[in-house]
A tleap script that builds the chain and sets N, CA, C and O, in Angstrom:
source leaprc.protein.ff14SB
mol = sequence {
  NMET ASP SER CYS GLY ARG SER THR GLU TYR
  ARG HIE GLY LYS THR TYR ASP GLU CYS LYS
  GLN LEU ALA GLU ASP PHE THR THR GLN LEU
  LYS PRO LYS ILE GLY GLU ASP GLY LYS LEU
  ALA TRP SER VAL LEU LEU GLU THR VAL ASN
  HIE ASP GLU LEU VAL TYR LYS LEU THR LEU
  LYS TYR LEU ARG ARG ASP GLY TYR ASP ILE
  GLY ASN ARG GLU ASN PRO GLU ILE LYS LYS
  CLEU
}
set mol.1.N position { 14.823 28.344 7.538 }
set mol.1.CA position { 14.907 27.882 6.205 }
set mol.1.C position { 13.773 27.318 5.676 }
set mol.1.O position { 13.315 26.356 6.291 }
set mol.2.N position { 13.219 27.680 4.699 }
set mol.2.CA position { 11.928 27.199 4.031 }
set mol.2.C position { 12.435 25.663 3.374 }
set mol.2.O position { 13.572 25.521 2.925 }
set mol.3.N position { 11.609 24.757 3.387 }
set mol.3.CA position { 12.006 23.389 2.866 }
set mol.3.C position { 10.865 23.315 1.645 }
set mol.3.O position { 9.726 23.780 1.613 }
set mol.4.N position { 11.526 22.642 0.774 }
set mol.4.CA position { 10.722 22.198 -0.466 }
set mol.4.C position { 9.952 21.004 -0.118 }
set mol.4.O position { 10.551 19.989 0.237 }
set mol.5.N position { 8.595 21.040 -0.194 }
set mol.5.CA position { 7.803 19.886 -0.071 }
set mol.5.C position { 7.120 19.432 -1.423 }
set mol.5.O position { 7.088 20.173 -2.406 }
set mol.6.N position { 6.624 18.272 -1.404 }
set mol.6.CA position { 5.872 17.843 -2.501 }
set mol.6.C position { 4.499 18.478 -2.634 }
set mol.6.O position { 3.629 18.143 -1.830 }
set mol.7.N position { 4.268 19.252 -3.462 }
set mol.7.CA position { 3.047 20.144 -3.392 }
set mol.7.C position { 2.162 19.601 -4.814 }
set mol.7.O position { 1.141 20.166 -5.204 }
set mol.8.N position { 2.708 18.533 -5.411 }
set mol.8.CA position { 1.930 17.842 -6.515 }
set mol.8.C position { 0.703 17.379 -6.043 }
set mol.8.O position { 0.743 16.747 -4.988 }
set mol.9.N position { -0.650 17.589 -6.714 }
set mol.9.CA position { -1.805 16.802 -6.347 }
set mol.9.C position { -1.900 15.497 -6.947 }
set mol.9.O position { -1.608 15.388 -8.138 }
set mol.10.N position { -2.232 14.590 -6.351 }
set mol.10.CA position { -2.322 13.219 -6.838 }
set mol.10.C position { -3.820 12.935 -7.046 }
set mol.10.O position { -4.593 13.890 -7.111 }
set mol.11.N position { -4.224 11.805 -7.142 }
set mol.11.CA position { -5.643 11.397 -7.442 }
set mol.11.C position { -6.526 12.024 -6.438 }
set mol.11.O position { -6.259 11.951 -5.239 }
set mol.12.N position { -7.529 12.614 -6.871 }
set mol.12.CA position { -8.560 13.296 -5.804 }
set mol.12.C position { -8.031 14.445 -5.141 }
set mol.12.O position { -8.560 14.859 -4.109 }
set mol.13.N position { -6.974 15.023 -5.674 }
set mol.13.CA position { -6.403 16.221 -4.911 }
set mol.13.C position { -5.706 16.020 -3.803 }
set mol.13.O position { -5.418 16.954 -3.055 }
set mol.14.N position { -5.341 14.716 -3.561 }
set mol.14.CA position { -4.503 14.447 -2.152 }
set mol.14.C position { -2.922 14.798 -2.517 }
set mol.14.O position { -2.339 14.753 -3.600 }
set mol.15.N position { -2.501 15.128 -1.332 }
set mol.15.CA position { -0.980 15.400 -1.452 }
set mol.15.C position { -0.213 14.049 -1.198 }
set mol.15.O position { -0.782 13.020 -0.834 }
set mol.16.N position { 1.068 14.156 -1.416 }
set mol.16.CA position { 1.992 12.880 -1.246 }
set mol.16.C position { 1.864 12.461 0.215 }
set mol.16.O position { 1.852 11.256 0.466 }
set mol.17.N position { 1.770 13.336 1.179 }
set mol.17.CA position { 1.706 12.964 2.544 }
set mol.17.C position { 0.412 12.320 3.011 }
set mol.17.O position { 0.339 11.480 3.907 }
set mol.18.N position { -0.655 12.835 2.265 }
set mol.18.CA position { -1.874 12.043 2.488 }
set mol.18.C position { -2.046 10.844 2.101 }
set mol.18.O position { -2.721 10.034 2.736 }
set mol.19.N position { -1.356 10.549 0.829 }
set mol.19.CA position { -1.190 9.291 0.202 }
set mol.19.C position { -0.485 8.289 0.941 }
set mol.19.O position { -0.828 7.107 0.923 }
set mol.20.N position { 0.665 8.804 1.706 }
set mol.20.CA position { 1.416 7.937 2.626 }
set mol.20.C position { 0.563 7.559 3.959 }
set mol.20.O position { 0.643 6.452 4.491 }
set mol.21.N position { -0.151 8.472 4.369 }
set mol.21.CA position { -0.891 8.232 5.526 }
set mol.21.C position { -2.079 7.207 5.043 }
set mol.21.O position { -2.353 6.248 5.765 }
set mol.22.N position { -2.667 7.390 4.009 }
set mol.22.CA position { -3.542 6.378 3.477 }
set mol.22.C position { -3.108 4.881 3.337 }
set mol.22.O position { -3.815 3.907 3.598 }
set mol.23.N position { -1.832 4.871 2.881 }
set mol.23.CA position { -1.282 3.503 2.680 }
set mol.23.C position { -0.798 3.112 4.013 }
set mol.23.O position { -0.751 1.888 4.139 }
set mol.24.N position { -0.469 3.699 4.920 }
set mol.24.CA position { -0.176 3.268 6.310 }
set mol.24.C position { -1.323 2.650 6.867 }
set mol.24.O position { -1.289 1.563 7.443 }
set mol.25.N position { -2.435 3.403 6.680 }
set mol.25.CA position { -3.790 2.965 7.300 }
set mol.25.C position { -4.060 1.611 6.686 }
set mol.25.O position { -4.270 0.631 7.401 }
set mol.26.N position { -4.056 1.542 5.266 }
set mol.26.CA position { -4.309 0.390 4.518 }
set mol.26.C position { -3.547 -0.963 5.061 }
set mol.26.O position { -4.004 -2.086 5.274 }
set mol.27.N position { -2.279 -0.467 5.199 }
set mol.27.CA position { -1.338 -1.582 5.749 }
set mol.27.C position { -1.879 -2.076 7.040 }
set mol.27.O position { -1.962 -3.297 7.170 }
set mol.28.N position { -2.266 -1.291 8.034 }
set mol.28.CA position { -2.533 -1.662 9.292 }
set mol.28.C position { -3.999 -2.524 9.146 }
set mol.28.O position { -4.253 -3.360 10.013 }
set mol.29.N position { -4.797 -2.333 8.211 }
set mol.29.CA position { -6.009 -2.892 8.094 }
set mol.29.C position { -5.941 -4.251 7.449 }
set mol.29.O position { -6.700 -5.180 7.724 }
set mol.30.N position { -4.855 -4.290 6.466 }
set mol.30.CA position { -4.533 -5.688 5.805 }
set mol.30.C position { -3.812 -6.615 6.645 }
set mol.30.O position { -3.963 -7.813 6.405 }
set mol.31.N position { -3.054 -6.261 7.589 }
set mol.31.CA position { -2.148 -7.252 8.231 }
set mol.31.C position { -2.990 -8.420 8.974 }
set mol.31.O position { -2.607 -9.586 8.886 }
set mol.32.N position { -4.128 -8.077 9.695 }
set mol.32.CA position { -4.948 -9.078 10.199 }
set mol.32.C position { -5.605 -10.061 9.133 }
set mol.32.O position { -5.754 -11.257 9.383 }
set mol.33.N position { -5.958 -9.525 8.023 }
set mol.33.CA position { -6.496 -10.250 6.931 }
set mol.33.C position { -5.550 -11.220 6.345 }
set mol.33.O position { -5.937 -12.377 6.180 }
set mol.34.N position { -4.312 -10.866 6.003 }
set mol.34.CA position { -3.338 -11.659 5.505 }
set mol.34.C position { -3.010 -12.747 6.640 }
set mol.34.O position { -2.832 -13.917 6.300 }
set mol.35.N position { -2.933 -12.386 7.910 }
set mol.35.CA position { -2.851 -13.280 8.993 }
set mol.35.C position { -3.885 -14.453 8.932 }
set mol.35.O position { -3.585 -15.633 9.111 }
set mol.36.N position { -4.973 -14.043 8.694 }
set mol.36.CA position { -6.254 -14.937 8.757 }
set mol.36.C position { -6.199 -15.904 7.665 }
set mol.36.O position { -6.264 -17.118 7.860 }
set mol.37.N position { -6.069 -15.317 6.417 }
set mol.37.CA position { -6.145 -16.081 5.170 }
set mol.37.C position { -4.766 -16.687 4.691 }
set mol.37.O position { -4.708 -17.596 3.863 }
set mol.38.N position { -3.701 -16.126 5.262 }
set mol.38.CA position { -2.353 -16.667 5.012 }
set mol.38.C position { -1.751 -15.953 3.570 }
set mol.38.O position { -0.571 -16.099 3.253 }
set mol.39.N position { -2.603 -15.256 2.840 }
set mol.39.CA position { -2.212 -14.616 1.690 }
set mol.39.C position { -3.258 -13.562 1.246 }
set mol.39.O position { -4.405 -13.658 1.682 }
set mol.40.N position { -2.922 -12.574 0.410 }
set mol.40.CA position { -3.711 -11.591 -0.151 }
set mol.40.C position { -3.452 -11.435 -1.571 }
set mol.40.O position { -2.263 -11.254 -1.832 }
set mol.41.N position { -4.191 -11.454 -2.486 }
set mol.41.CA position { -3.928 -11.269 -3.872 }
set mol.41.C position { -3.750 -9.811 -4.224 }
set mol.41.O position { -4.300 -8.919 -3.578 }
set mol.42.N position { -2.963 -9.591 -5.271 }
set mol.42.CA position { -2.713 -8.024 -5.709 }
set mol.42.C position { -3.922 -7.573 -6.128 }
set mol.42.O position { -4.226 -6.428 -5.792 }
set mol.43.N position { -4.715 -8.232 -6.810 }
set mol.43.CA position { -6.091 -7.683 -7.250 }
set mol.43.C position { -7.082 -7.294 -6.122 }
set mol.43.O position { -7.964 -6.470 -6.363 }
set mol.44.N position { -6.966 -7.857 -4.911 }
set mol.44.CA position { -7.837 -7.422 -3.764 }
set mol.44.C position { -7.235 -6.322 -3.250 }
set mol.44.O position { -7.958 -5.376 -2.936 }
set mol.45.N position { -5.853 -6.234 -3.072 }
set mol.45.CA position { -5.188 -5.070 -2.687 }
set mol.45.C position { -5.545 -3.701 -3.573 }
set mol.45.O position { -5.734 -2.626 -3.003 }
set mol.46.N position { -5.605 -3.820 -4.751 }
set mol.46.CA position { -6.002 -2.827 -5.739 }
set mol.46.C position { -7.482 -2.411 -5.420 }
set mol.46.O position { -7.751 -1.223 -5.241 }
set mol.47.N position { -8.352 -3.298 -5.355 }
set mol.47.CA position { -9.753 -2.750 -5.137 }
set mol.47.C position { -9.783 -2.329 -3.635 }
set mol.47.O position { -10.550 -1.403 -3.374 }
set mol.48.N position { -9.186 -2.777 -2.778 }
set mol.48.CA position { -9.151 -2.129 -1.422 }
set mol.48.C position { -8.691 -0.738 -1.312 }
set mol.48.O position { -9.058 0.042 -0.433 }
set mol.49.N position { -7.834 -0.467 -2.291 }
set mol.49.CA position { -7.233 1.166 -2.196 }
set mol.49.C position { -7.916 1.871 -3.240 }
set mol.49.O position { -7.446 2.927 -3.666 }
set mol.50.N position { -9.084 1.341 -3.739 }
set mol.50.CA position { -9.793 2.066 -4.747 }
set mol.50.C position { -9.066 2.455 -6.070 }
set mol.50.O position { -9.259 3.548 -6.602 }
set mol.51.N position { -8.332 1.635 -6.513 }
set mol.51.CA position { -7.565 1.627 -7.847 }
set mol.51.C position { -6.623 2.949 -7.860 }
set mol.51.O position { -6.287 3.493 -8.912 }
set mol.52.N position { -6.267 3.366 -6.682 }
set mol.52.CA position { -5.203 4.472 -6.554 }
set mol.52.C position { -3.749 3.984 -6.676 }
set mol.52.O position { -3.238 3.420 -5.708 }
set mol.53.N position { -3.087 4.161 -7.760 }
set mol.53.CA position { -1.977 3.519 -7.948 }
set mol.53.C position { -0.748 3.858 -7.012 }
set mol.53.O position { 0.119 3.030 -6.735 }
set mol.54.N position { -0.767 5.235 -6.529 }
set mol.54.CA position { 0.244 5.601 -5.637 }
set mol.54.C position { -0.010 4.838 -4.353 }
set mol.54.O position { 0.885 4.133 -3.887 }
set mol.55.N position { -1.177 4.944 -3.766 }
set mol.55.CA position { -1.275 4.317 -2.470 }
set mol.55.C position { -1.204 2.770 -2.591 }
set mol.55.O position { -0.792 2.143 -1.616 }
set mol.56.N position { -1.546 2.165 -3.625 }
set mol.56.CA position { -1.153 0.745 -4.071 }
set mol.56.C position { 0.322 0.377 -3.850 }
set mol.56.O position { 0.689 -0.594 -3.188 }
set mol.57.N position { 1.159 1.282 -4.494 }
set mol.57.CA position { 2.475 1.075 -4.466 }
set mol.57.C position { 3.228 1.336 -3.133 }
set mol.57.O position { 4.285 0.761 -2.875 }
set mol.58.N position { 2.633 2.234 -2.289 }
set mol.58.CA position { 3.175 2.616 -1.082 }
set mol.58.C position { 2.696 1.487 -0.195 }
set mol.58.O position { 3.528 0.989 0.564 }
set mol.59.N position { 1.431 1.014 -0.196 }
set mol.59.CA position { 1.099 0.020 0.647 }
set mol.59.C position { 1.875 -1.178 0.462 }
set mol.59.O position { 2.169 -1.743 1.515 }
set mol.60.N position { 2.363 -1.818 -0.807 }
set mol.60.CA position { 3.104 -2.781 -0.964 }
set mol.60.C position { 4.506 -2.446 -0.391 }
set mol.60.O position { 5.115 -3.267 0.294 }
set mol.61.N position { 4.931 -1.400 -0.644 }
set mol.61.CA position { 6.187 -0.908 0.062 }
set mol.61.C position { 6.248 -1.038 1.539 }
set mol.61.O position { 7.255 -1.490 2.085 }
set mol.62.N position { 5.211 -0.660 2.195 }
set mol.62.CA position { 5.062 -0.681 3.815 }
set mol.62.C position { 4.854 -2.232 4.005 }
set mol.62.O position { 5.476 -2.689 4.964 }
set mol.63.N position { 4.197 -3.020 3.374 }
set mol.63.CA position { 4.037 -4.392 3.744 }
set mol.63.C position { 5.548 -4.998 3.582 }
set mol.63.O position { 6.058 -5.622 4.512 }
set mol.64.N position { 6.159 -4.803 2.479 }
set mol.64.CA position { 7.501 -5.335 2.530 }
set mol.64.C position { 8.421 -4.959 3.682 }
set mol.64.O position { 9.196 -5.734 4.243 }
set mol.65.N position { 8.224 -3.567 3.987 }
set mol.65.CA position { 9.106 -3.038 5.134 }
set mol.65.C position { 8.781 -3.891 6.400 }
set mol.65.O position { 9.673 -4.198 7.191 }
set mol.66.N position { 7.407 -4.287 6.583 }
set mol.66.CA position { 6.943 -4.935 7.780 }
set mol.66.C position { 7.137 -6.517 7.866 }
set mol.66.O position { 6.635 -7.204 8.756 }
set mol.67.N position { 7.894 -6.987 6.873 }
set mol.67.CA position { 8.127 -8.437 6.760 }
set mol.67.C position { 7.365 -9.333 6.031 }
set mol.67.O position { 7.396 -10.550 6.217 }
set mol.68.N position { 6.582 -8.688 5.085 }
set mol.68.CA position { 5.632 -9.385 4.278 }
set mol.68.C position { 6.473 -9.758 2.937 }
set mol.68.O position { 7.448 -9.053 2.676 }
set mol.69.N position { 6.130 -10.856 2.063 }
set mol.69.CA position { 6.548 -11.142 1.016 }
set mol.69.C position { 5.477 -10.721 -0.020 }
set mol.69.O position { 4.363 -11.244 -0.074 }
set mol.70.N position { 5.876 -9.803 -0.781 }
set mol.70.CA position { 4.836 -9.072 -1.602 }
set mol.70.C position { 4.712 -9.721 -2.933 }
set mol.70.O position { 4.027 -9.184 -3.803 }
set mol.71.N position { 5.292 -10.775 -3.133 }
set mol.71.CA position { 5.290 -11.483 -4.570 }
set mol.71.C position { 5.967 -10.893 -5.683 }
set mol.71.O position { 6.760 -9.977 -5.466 }
set mol.72.N position { 5.754 -11.307 -6.867 }
set mol.72.CA position { 6.244 -10.896 -8.120 }
set mol.72.C position { 5.114 -11.173 -9.224 }
set mol.72.O position { 3.976 -11.549 -8.943 }
set mol.73.N position { 5.532 -10.963 -10.358 }
set mol.73.CA position { 4.649 -11.025 -11.524 }
set mol.73.C position { 4.222 -12.374 -11.823 }
set mol.73.O position { 3.142 -12.542 -12.389 }
set mol.74.N position { 4.992 -13.401 -11.487 }
set mol.74.CA position { 4.503 -14.714 -11.476 }
set mol.74.C position { 3.701 -15.198 -10.523 }
set mol.74.O position { 2.888 -16.101 -10.719 }
set mol.75.N position { 3.900 -14.589 -9.377 }
set mol.75.CA position { 3.131 -14.916 -7.990 }
set mol.75.C position { 2.687 -13.729 -7.481 }
set mol.75.O position { 3.328 -13.110 -6.631 }
set mol.76.N position { 1.460 -13.292 -8.007 }
set mol.76.CA position { 0.915 -12.005 -7.483 }
set mol.76.C position { 0.260 -12.010 -6.203 }
set mol.76.O position { -0.931 -11.697 -6.189 }
set mol.77.N position { 0.738 -12.262 -5.300 }
set mol.77.CA position { 0.141 -12.395 -3.923 }
set mol.77.C position { 1.059 -12.030 -2.730 }
set mol.77.O position { 2.273 -12.231 -2.777 }
set mol.78.N position { 0.376 -11.433 -1.555 }
set mol.78.CA position { 1.337 -11.051 -0.306 }
set mol.78.C position { 1.099 -12.076 0.681 }
set mol.78.O position { -0.035 -12.479 0.941 }
set mol.79.N position { 2.162 -12.512 1.244 }
set mol.79.CA position { 2.155 -13.573 2.355 }
set mol.79.C position { 3.190 -13.015 3.480 }
set mol.79.O position { 4.078 -12.174 3.341 }
set mol.80.N position { 2.866 -13.619 4.441 }
set mol.80.CA position { 3.799 -13.199 5.786 }
set mol.80.C position { 5.002 -14.177 5.697 }
set mol.80.O position { 4.847 -15.391 5.565 }
set mol.81.N position { 6.069 -13.640 5.767 }
set mol.81.CA position { 7.432 -14.468 5.737 }
set mol.81.C position { 7.490 -15.227 6.921 }
set mol.81.O position { 8.455 -15.959 7.138 }
savepdb mol mol.pdb
quit
């Protein structure tokens, strides 16, 4: 049986699966930096992912999944719980 996949192209022609993999890679890169500094501002994350909104949101999702406090509008920074 054929399965329906997400074939929509996102920024720079990347597929959703490619965006998910990029977000996982960024998550892995950012964990040591957050551990060293104790926090990471949302603006720094946005610059790190080259202002790609989908990768930015997925990275926040994966950081939350891995036990990080991703903050909120009043406190826009990521910290280890």
